[in-house]
C-alpha positions as a Markdown table, in Angstrom:
| # | Residue | x | y | z |
|---|---|---|---|---|
| 1 | Met | -0.7 | -8.4 | -12.3 |
| 2 | His | -4.3 | -8.7 | -11.1 |
| 3 | Ile | -5.3 | -5.9 | -8.7 |
| 4 | Asp | -8.4 | -6.4 | -6.6 |
| 5 | Lys | -8.6 | -3.0 | -5.1 |
| 6 | Glu | -6.8 | 0.3 | -5.7 |
| 7 | Ile | -6.6 | 3.4 | -3.4 |
| 8 | Asp | -5.3 | 6.8 | -4.2 |
| 9 | Thr | -3.6 | 8.5 | -1.3 |
| 10 | Arg | -1.9 | 11.3 | -3.3 |
| 11 | Gly | -1.4 | 14.4 | -1.3 |
| 12 | Leu | -1.7 | 12.6 | 2.0 |
| 13 | His | 1.3 | 12.4 | 4.4 |
| 14 | Cys | 2.3 | 9.8 | 7.0 |
| 15 | Pro | 0.5 | 8.1 | 8.6 |
| 16 | Leu | -2.6 | 8.5 | 6.4 |
| 17 | Pro | -1.5 | 6.3 | 3.4 |
| 18 | Ile | -0.8 | 3.4 | 5.8 |
| 19 | Leu | -4.1 | 4.0 | 7.7 |
| 20 | Lys | -6.1 | 4.0 | 4.5 |
| 21 | Ala | -4.2 | 0.8 | 3.3 |
| 22 | Lys | -4.9 | -0.9 | 6.7 |
| 23 | Lys | -8.6 | -0.1 | 6.4 |
| 24 | Ala | -8.7 | -1.3 | 2.7 |
| 25 | Leu | -6.9 | -4.6 | 3.6 |
| 26 | Ala | -9.4 | -5.2 | 6.5 |
| 27 | Asp | -12.2 | -5.3 | 3.9 |
| 28 | Met | -10.4 | -7.7 | 1.7 |
| 29 | Val | -10.1 | -11.5 | 1.8 |
| 30 | Ser | -6.8 | -13.5 | 2.2 |
| 31 | Gly | -4.8 | -13.5 | -1.1 |
| 32 | Glu | -6.4 | -10.4 | -2.6 |
| 33 | Val | -4.1 | -7.7 | -4.0 |
| 34 | Leu | -4.2 | -4.0 | -3.0 |
| 35 | Lys | -2.5 | -1.2 | -5.0 |
| 36 | Val | -1.8 | 2.1 | -3.2 |
| 37 | Val | -0.7 | 5.2 | -5.0 |
| 38 | Ser | 1.0 | 7.8 | -2.9 |
| 39 | Thr | 3.1 | 11.0 | -3.3 |
| 40 | Asp | 4.7 | 10.7 | 0.1 |
| 41 | Ala | 8.4 | 9.7 | -0.3 |
| 42 | Gly | 8.4 | 8.4 | 3.3 |
| 43 | Ser | 5.7 | 5.9 | 2.3 |
| 44 | Val | 8.3 | 3.6 | 0.7 |
| 45 | Arg | 9.9 | 2.7 | 4.0 |
| 46 | Asp | 6.5 | 3.0 | 5.8 |
| 47 | Phe | 5.0 | 0.3 | 3.7 |
| 48 | Gln | 8.1 | -2.0 | 4.1 |
| 49 | Ala | 7.7 | -1.7 | 7.9 |
| 50 | Phe | 3.9 | -2.1 | 7.7 |
| 51 | Ala | 4.3 | -5.4 | 5.8 |
| 52 | Lys | 6.8 | -6.7 | 8.3 |
| 53 | Gln | 4.5 | -5.8 | 11.2 |
| 54 | Thr | 1.3 | -7.1 | 9.8 |
| 55 | Gly | 2.4 | -10.2 | 7.8 |
| 56 | Asn | 0.8 | -8.8 | 4.6 |
| 57 | Glu | 3.1 | -9.4 | 1.6 |
| 58 | Leu | 4.7 | -6.3 | -0.1 |
| 59 | Ile | 4.7 | -7.6 | -3.6 |
| 60 | Asp | 6.1 | -4.6 | -5.4 |
| 61 | Gln | 7.1 | -1.0 | -5.0 |
| 62 | Gln | 7.7 | 1.4 | -7.9 |
| 63 | Thr | 8.3 | 5.1 | -8.5 |
| 64 | Glu | 6.5 | 6.6 | -11.5 |
| 65 | Gly | 7.2 | 10.4 | -11.7 |
| 66 | Glu | 6.1 | 11.8 | -8.4 |
| 67 | Asp | 4.0 | 8.8 | -7.5 |
| 68 | Phe | 5.1 | 5.9 | -5.3 |
| 69 | Ile | 3.2 | 2.7 | -6.1 |
| 70 | His | 2.9 | 0.0 | -3.4 |
| 71 | Val | 1.3 | -3.4 | -4.1 |
| 72 | Met | 0.4 | -5.7 | -1.2 |
| 73 | Arg | -1.2 | -9.1 | -0.9 |
| 74 | Arg | -3.6 | -9.6 | 2.0 |
| 75 | Arg | -2.4 | -12.3 | 4.4 |
C-alpha cells in the first residue's frame, strides 16, 4: 500500500494522536493516504469514531507489538 505521509504519535495519549492526524490530513489532498503509529490502546476506537465524524476513510488498523497502526485516506 502506498503511504503519502506517516506520523509517529508513540507515547502520546488521547486526544493528541487524533489532533496530530487531523492536522496532517488538513495538509494533504483528497485521496492521499496517512499512516499513524500510536501506543495508545484507546486510539483504535478513537480513529474509528474520527473517521465516521470527518468522512475520511479508515482503510486499515493493525496491532504490531505495542504499536497500533491506523491508515486513513483523505476525503
